[in-house]
N, C-alpha and C positions, 0 to 999 in steps of 0.2 A: 334665942338664937338670932344672930344679926343677919342681915341681908342687905347687899349692894345691888346696885344697877348692873344689868348684864353687860353693858357697855364698858363698865369700869370694874367689873368683877375681878379682884386679884387677891388670892390668898396670901398669907403670911410666908408660906413656902415659895411662891412665886416672887415675892419681894427679896427673898434671900437668894433665889437662884434665877438670875436675869437670863441664863441661857436656855431656859424652858420654853418651849414654843407655845403660841397660842394655838386654841383649838382651830382645826381647819373648817372652813365654811362649806361643809358638805350640804347639799340641798335640804335633805331632812333634818341635819343637825341645825342648820341655819334656821329653819322653819320652826322648830320648837323652842329655840332661843328667842326668836322674835315673838312667839306667842307668851312668852313669860313677862310678866311685869317687872320682876326682878329675879335674878340668878346668881348664885356663888358656888363655884365650884369646890367641891370637898376632896375629891381623889380622882385620879384616872389611871386605866390600866393600859400599857402598849403591848402589842403582840411582839413577835421575834422580828418582824421586819421593821419594827418602829411604827407601825400604823396604830391608831387608837382602836382599842376593843371595847373598854368600858369606860363611861364617864359619869360620875356621881355628883349630886349637887342638891342644894336646897333652893327653893324657888317659891314665888308668889304668882298666882294666876287668878285674876278676878278676885283678888282679897283672899284668896283660899292659900294658906301655907302648906307647901307640900315637900315630899322628898322625891327626888327625881333619878332614875336610872336610865341611861343611854346605852343601848347596846348597839355597837357599830358591826354591821355584817362585813365577813370577809369579801375582798373583791374577787377572790379565786374560784367561788362558787363551790359546789359539792367536790370534795377531794377524797381520796381513799384515806379510810380511817385507820390512823396509825396510833400507836400507844402514846406518842409525843402529843398528837392532836387531842387524844381522848385526857390525858393529863391536863392540857390548856383549857379544855372545857369545864374539867373538875375545878381547876382554879378559879374560873369565872363564877361558877356556882357559890364557891366560897366568898368571893366578892360580893355577889348579889346577896347573899345572906346577911352579910354585914350591913348593908342598907336596909334590908328588911329589918333587921334588928334596931336601927335607928328609928325607922318609922313606928315601931311598937314602942319604944321608949318615950319619944316625943308626941305619940298619939297624932301623927300627921299622916294624910294618904300617901300611898306610893304610886306615882307615875311611872311607867315603864315604856321607853320609847324605842323602837326597832328602827335604824336608819341605815342609809347606804353610804359607801364610799363615793369618791368624785365619779369613778369610772367603773361602773359594776359590768361583771363579765356577761350579763344577760341571764345567768343561771341562778336559781336559788340558793341561798347559803345553807350549809348543811344544818340540819338541827340538833338539839341537845338530848334526843330521846335516848340515845345509846350510852349516856355517861352513868356511872354506877351511883354517883351521888345524887341522881334526880329525885329519888324517893325523900330524901332529906330535904332537899330544895322545895319539894311540894309541901311537905309537912309544914315547913316554915312559913308558908303561905296560908296553908289551912288554919294555923292557930293565930294568924295575924287578925286583931280585931278592929282594924282600919280598913278602908277601902283600898283596893288595887285597881287601876285604870291602865289600860294597854293601848298604846297609840302605835300603830304599824304605819311608819311614814316611808314606805319603799315601793317600788314598782313591782317587785317580785320578792316573795319569801316562802318559807316553808310552813306547811300546815302544823308542824310539829310544835311550832311555838305555842300553839293553842293548848297543847297538852303539858306545856313547860309553865305557863303561867296562869293562875287561877284568877283572871281578871274579872272583878264585878260588873266593869263596863269596858268596852273595847270599841275602837274606831280604826278605820283605815281610810287610805287614799281611794277615792272612787276611780274604777278601772283597774285597780291593781290585781296581780294575780297571785295565787298561792298553789304550790306545787304539793301534790300528795303521792307519795310512792307506795304502791301495793305490791307486797311481795308474796310468792307463792314457791311451791318446789320447783316449779319449771321455769318460771321467768319472773322478771320484774315490770311493772306497768306504771307509768308515769302519768299523772292527771293534772292538769291546770284547772283551777276553780277560781273564778273571779270574785271581787269582793261582794258583789250585789247577790251572788248565789249563797255565800256564808250569811248576808244579813237575812235572807229568806229563810236559811236553816237556823238562825238565831244563834250563830257561832259569834258573828260581829254584830255590834249594836247599831252603829252609824256609820256612814262614809262621808269623807271630806271631799266636795266637788272641787275641780280644778286641776291644773298641771303643776308639776313639781319643778318650778323654775323660779327660785326666789329673786332673781335679778329683775324679773319681768313684773309689770304691774298685776297680773294675774296671780303670780307667786306671792306678792306682797299681800293681796285680797285674801289669799289662802292662808297666811299667817293670821290675820285679824280672824277669819273665819274658824280657824282652828282654836284661837284663843276664846272666842265665844262659846264654841262647843264644848271646850274643856271646863271652862267656868260653869257652864250649866251642868255637864255631868258630874263635877266635884260637889256642886250645890245640892244635886239629887242624892249621891251616893253617901255623904256625910250624914244624912238623916236616917240611914238604914242602921238598925241594931246589930251588934256583932252576931248574934245568933242566926239572923236573917241572912247576914253576909255569907255564913256558912251554907245555910240552905241553897242559897243561889249558885254558891260554887259548886255544889254537889249537883245541882240541875244542869249547869253548863257542862260539867265533865261528862254527864250522861248523855248530852246532845252530841258532845264530840265523840263519844264512843259508839253512839248510833250511827253517826255519819260514817265513822272508819269502818264499822262492821258491814253498813250497807254496800260502800264502794268495793270492799275486800270480797263480799259475797257476790257481787255482780261479776267478779273474775273467776269464781269457782263454779 
């Protein structure tokens, strides 16, 4: 598999289609690209409004060759769940499984990144927990014998993503918030959990200190810090045997279920 520098990474399809636009420099997307030594885009998925939803590529970070899947959250926040939105999420699951299959075929770790659009609404994007294809999506990760690393590079996100990705290691921005929605027969209750709380509950493994502003010197420092952290994490998880990876994924799911049960129980 060949790699090109992220500054000049152009696929053959790009050369044939000059009208294809370059990736937008969203803060989280810019941060993960800066953290890569090399990045070559494999494919991208656009939403109905033309915005990017999924970007897949192969990259190197700290000498580790990996597959990268970047999920771009919607700027519209949580919306009414319609048949069309469910179909869109199901399509995203299928695209994700294709990248998971590549990770399995080439025996390379999978880095999943969650990023925000340039002008987020301030509300967490809707989760994928209500999609019928979720069990198959989880099974494809459960059977994967290479590590999965989750990087949440957003200011706000949904706690549902921890039940959608069986990450062996995960990190998030320091001070970022995660929305948890507890439903009962009478009403819905929304909770905001900060990343530090999830670190204490061992849902997240590490946080990246600093503010998400790639144009500032602090933002540049964050990219270098993220690169060092990802390099260290990849070096650690690649030494774990496949059977141990499944044990860790099971333990992580148990902790997530315990957290959800505890918060739902507090409302009853």
